[in-house]
N, C-alpha and C positions, 0 to 999 in steps of 0.2 A: 458381686456377692460378698467379696471381702470388705466392702465399704458399708455393709449393713450396720455395723457397730456405730459408725459415725451417724448414719441416717436415723438409727433407733434413738441415739442420744439426743439428736436435734428434735425429733418428734416428741420425745418426752418433755423436753424443755418447752417447745411450743405449746403442748397440751397443758402443762403446768401453768404457764403464763396465761393461757386462755381461761383456765379454771379460776385463777386468782383474780383475773380481770372481771369475770362474771360475778364472783363473790363480792368484789369491791362495789360493782354496780348494784347488786341486790341489797347490800348493807346501806348503801346511799339512798336506795329507793325506800327502805324501811325506816329511814330517819337516823341511822347510826352513822352520822357524817365522820366522826373521828375514827371509828373503826374502819370505815371505808377508806379514809385517807391513809391509815396505816397499812391496809392491804395494798393500796395503790403504790405506796413506797416499795413494798416487796415486789410488786409487779415490775417496777422501774429497775430494781436491783437485778431481778432475774433477766430482764431484757438486756441490760448492760452486760451481764455474765454470758448470756447467749451470743451477744454480738462479738465479744472477745474470743469466745470459743470458736465461732465460725471463722473469724478473722485469723486466728492462729493456724487453724487447719488450712485455710486457703493460702496463708503466707508460706507454709511449708511447700504446698503444691507450686506456688509461683516461683519460689526460690529454686526448687528442683528443675522446673521446666526452663528457667533462665540459665541455669548451670548447663543444661544439655544443649540449649540453643547456642550458648557462647563457648562451648567446648571447655568449660571450666569444671574439672572433676576433683577439685581440691577440697570440697565441702565434706564434713563428717556429720553423720546423723545419729541422734540418740537411738538406743536399742528399741525403744517402744515404737518408733516409726518403722523399724524394720519388721515388726510383727503386728503393728496396729492397722489403722484404717487404710494407710497408703502403702501397704506391703507391695502391691503390684508396681506402683510408681517407683518405689525404692529398687525393686528387682530390675526394672528397665534402666534406671540410673546406673546401677551396679554393672549391668551387662555392657552398656555403652562405655563405661569407664574402663572396663577390661579391654574392650576392643580398641579404645583410644590409646591405652598403654601399649598394646601389641603393635598398633600402627606406628607409634613413636619409636618403638624398638626396631621395627623394620627399617624405618627411615634412617635411623642412626647406623644400622648395618649397611644400607645402600650408600649413605654418605661416606662411610669408612672405606667401602670397597672403591668408590669413585676417587677418594682421596689417595688410595694406595696405588692406582694405576699411573703409569708415566705418559699418559695421553691427556692433553688438555681438553677438558670436557666442561660444556656449559649447557644448562637446561633452562629454557625459557617457559613461562606460564602466561597464557593470554588472559588479561583482565579487561573486559569490555573490548575495546579496539586497540589497547596498549599491551605491550609485553613487559612483564616484570621478570627478574632473575629468580628462578626457583632454587637452583643449585649451581654453584661454581666450585669446581674442585680445586684442591691446593696447587695442582700442576699448572692449571690455567692461571691462577693468581700469581704464582711465583714466576712462571715463564714469561708472562707479559707485564710483570711488575704492576698488577692492577689490584686495588683493594676490593674486598668482596662487597661491591655495590649492590643495591636492591633493584635498580631499574635499568632498562635498556638505554634510556636517554643519557644516564650517567656514564654507562660503558662507552657510548659514542665519543665522549670527551677523551677517553684513553686510547681507543682502538678505532679511529675513524675509517681506516681502510677496510678492516674486517666488517664492521657494521654496514659500511656503504655497499660492499659486495653482496651482503645478504639481503639488504633492503632492495638493491637493484633487481633481484629475482623475485621479490615479494615473499620472502620467507617460505620458499618452496624447497623441495629436495634438491641437493646439489652436491657434486663431487668435482673438485678442481684444485689446481695449485694456486696459491695466493702468496704475494710478498707482503710482509708486515714489518714495519719499523718499530723496534722496541726501544723506547726512550731515545738516547742519542746514538745508538748503535746503527750499523749498517742494516740494509733490508735483508731479512731472512725469509726463505721459502718454506711454506707449510702446505701439507696436504689437507684441504678443507673437505669435510664431509658432513652433510646436514640431513635431518630426517624429521618428518612431522608425524605426530601421533595424537590421537584424540580418545578421551574417556567419555564417560556419560555426559558430563557437563563442562569438561575442561579440555583445553588444547595445549599441547606442549610441543616445543621446538628444540631438537637436540643438535648441538654443534660439537664436532670432534675435530681437533687440530693435532696433527702429528708433524714434527720436524722432518723434512725429507732427508736432511743430513744425518739425523739420528737413525732414521730407518735404514739408510745406506750403511752406516757404521754397524748397525745390528746385523744386517745381512752379511756384511764382510766378516764380522766376527764369527757368525755361525759357519760361514764357508771356511774360514781358517781353522776353526775347531774340528769341523768334519775332515778337512784335509790332513790336519795333524794326526787325527785318529787313524786315517788310512796309512799315512807314512809310518806312524809308530807301529801299526799292525805288520806292515811289510818288513820293516827293519827288524822287528822282534822275531818274525818268522825265519829270518836268515841268521841273525846274530845269536839267537838261543841255541840252535843245534851246532853252529860253528864253535861257540864257546865250550859246549858240552864235549864235542869231538876233540877239541884241542886239549881239554883236561885229560880225556881218555888217552890221547897220544902221549902226553907228558908222563902219564902213569906207566904206560908201556915202556917207553925208552928209559925210564928210571930203573927198570929190572936189570939184574946182573946178566941174565941170559935171555935171549929172544927165541921163541919157538916158531915153528912155521905158521901156526895159527895167529900169532902175534903180527907177522908180516901181512897176513890177509886182512886183519883188522886195521893195520896201518894204511894199506892200500884203499880199503873201503872208506875209511874216515877221510883220507886226503881227497878221494873222488867226490865224496859228499860235500866237503868244504869248497872244492872247485865249483861244483854245481851251484851251491848257494851263493858263492861269490859272483858267479856269472849272472845269477838272478838279480843280485844287488846292483851289479854294473848295468844290467838291462833297465832296471828300475830307475836308477840315477840318470841314465841317457834319456829315457823318456821324459823324466822331469825337466831335464835341460831343454829338450825340444819345446816344452811348454813355456819355460821361463825365458828362453832366448829365441823366440819366434821372429824371423827377420821381417823388416818392414816390406809390405807388398810392392813389387815392381810392376805397376799397372800399365797395361797397354790395351788398346782397342782389340777385342777378341770376338769373332763371330760366335753366336750362341750354338749354331749347328756344328761348327768345327770343335768347340769344347766338348760337346756331348758325343760326337762321333769318336773322338779319341778315347774318352772314358769308356764308352760301350765296347770299343774294340778290345780294350784291356779285359773288361769283365765279361764279355760275351761267352768265352769257353766255360767259365764257372757257372754262368746262368744256364747254359745248355746242359752241363753235367748235372746240375741240381733240378733240371726240368722245370724251370721257372719261366712263365709266360711273361715276356716283356712287352708292355704297351707304351710306346713312345709317342707322346702327344705334342712333342716340341717341333714346330715347323716355323720357326721365327728366322727371319733373314737379318735381323738387327744384330748389332755389336754392342758389347758393354766393356766399360773400363775396369779391367781386373788383372791380377797376377795369375796367368793361365795355369802355371804349375801348382800353385797353392789351391786354386779352385778345383782343379782336377783331384787333388788330394781329398778335398772335402766331399766331392761327389762320389768318389770311390769309397770313402769311409761310410758314407750314408747307404750306398748300395750294398756294401759288405754287411752292414747292420741288418738290412732287410733280408739278405740271404740267410743270415742266422735265425731271424725271426720266423722265416718260412720253413725251417727244418722239419717241423712236425706236422705241416699241413699237407693234405693230399692234393688240393687244388691251389697252386701257387701262382700269384700274380704280382708283378712289379709294375707300377705306373709312374711315368716320368712326364711332368707337364710344366708349363710356365705361362705367366700372364703379366700384363702391366696394368698398374692402378695407382692413381695419384702420384705420378712421377716416381713410382717405385717398381722395380722389376722383381718378380717372385719366381723362384724355382721350387717345385714341389715333387718330392720323392715319397711315394705311397706304397704300402704293401698290405695284403690281407692276412698278415701273420698274427701271432699271439698277442701283439700290442704291449703296452707298458703297464705293468701292475701298479695299482694305486699306491701301494706302500713305498715304491721307489721313484715316483714321478718327480719328486723334488731333488732326486740325486743323480738323474741321468747325465747331467753336464758336469758332475763333480769329478775332479781329477782322480784317476786310479780306481774309481768305482766301476765294477763290472760284475755281471751275472754269469759270464762265461769262464769255464775253467782255464781255457787257453787265452783269455783276453788280458790285455795290458791296462785297460781302463782309461786310455787317453784319446781314443779316436774321436769321440763326441766333444770332449773338452778342446782338443786341438782344432777341430772343425769350427766350433763356436768362436775360439780365439781368432782364427783366420777371417771369418766373416766379420767379426767386430773390428778387426784391423782394416777391413775394407769399407768400414763405416755403416755396416748393415747389422742384421741380427739373425740368429738361428732359433727357431722355436719348433714345437711339435704339437700335434693334435692326435688324440687317440680315442676310439670308441670300440664297440664290439666288432665291427666289420672291417675296420681300416685304421692304420696308423700312418700319419703323414709328418715328415719333417720338412719345414718350410724355410727356404733361404730368402731373405729380403735384402735387396741391394738398392740403395738410394741413388 
């Protein structure tokens, strides 16, 4: 409907040319050759004008369509086109132009986010059967000393080991460790993770690389920060009252005369200072236990004998707490361990289960073991309250405890002992059961 103006103008021109042509023919028929020739010239002029009129209109149409097809939205159109015959076409062009600008803005934001992270990221885009590089972030380029090339085959010249590993699995999802040589440096180990994603007509392959050394350093830094927070908290809890009480004592003894109430204050202050000093001493001794763990004195120890001794010690407490013990260990084998240290670990884990079962009406403690892939596993489970989600990453942190009477070193010490034996200690928790798993290789 909005193009009626163009069609009306074209119709008037065609009609006018036809009328002039008929007039020229009539004049020629009547014998007025010169008049007919003059009218014919006017017909020719109007045909040429009509040709350029249609051509200009179609030229604008072609120019607009080509701009849209080639994603070129840099053209500017006169105001008459915005309101004239091709108003709808201009509105389409303008809408697509705004969408393109929004898309470019989003891509700039995504690239900025990718360039700000300290993980090497590479995104490939599939063209026919070949892969081109869609995005390579700054971390990837700087870490591997690779220029921002545009095609996978160029990247293979710089990082043949990485490209070979990905091609070997056929650009499928992968999670593995890989060693990469950067220029003339030694081999460095990275955690490689890839994923494949598909849009309507495009296929993308995402590659993420993280330096294992950097991950370890980050974890170590986080652990140290958390440890220093706990140590600072413990020290300030004792030093602040000791300092305040010492100032109070100094103020009392500076008096000319001491009353009986003053002596009571002195006694109370000294008693508190001694208590806080004992707490600090206990804290430092526990820290020394963690820092100065002796090397395990390993000997072949029967599994049954190890647990018999542990359960003999813990049996009175289990009976007192009315905890049902389910002992599923019936192994005649022996393992190479430091028996005293391993007893300490098992007793610590059983003690933890006892505290977890405090508020339960039906209390169960299950001890089991199994062998798998040349590894020996000991599992201590209970149906207690489990480990809350917010503290799951802190359970092995030194001096972290949720118990008022706890020192917060039991699980940390147990973990250190197992690691000193060449194994590891982990836990699994769900609604019904929490299990601590000792793995010995």
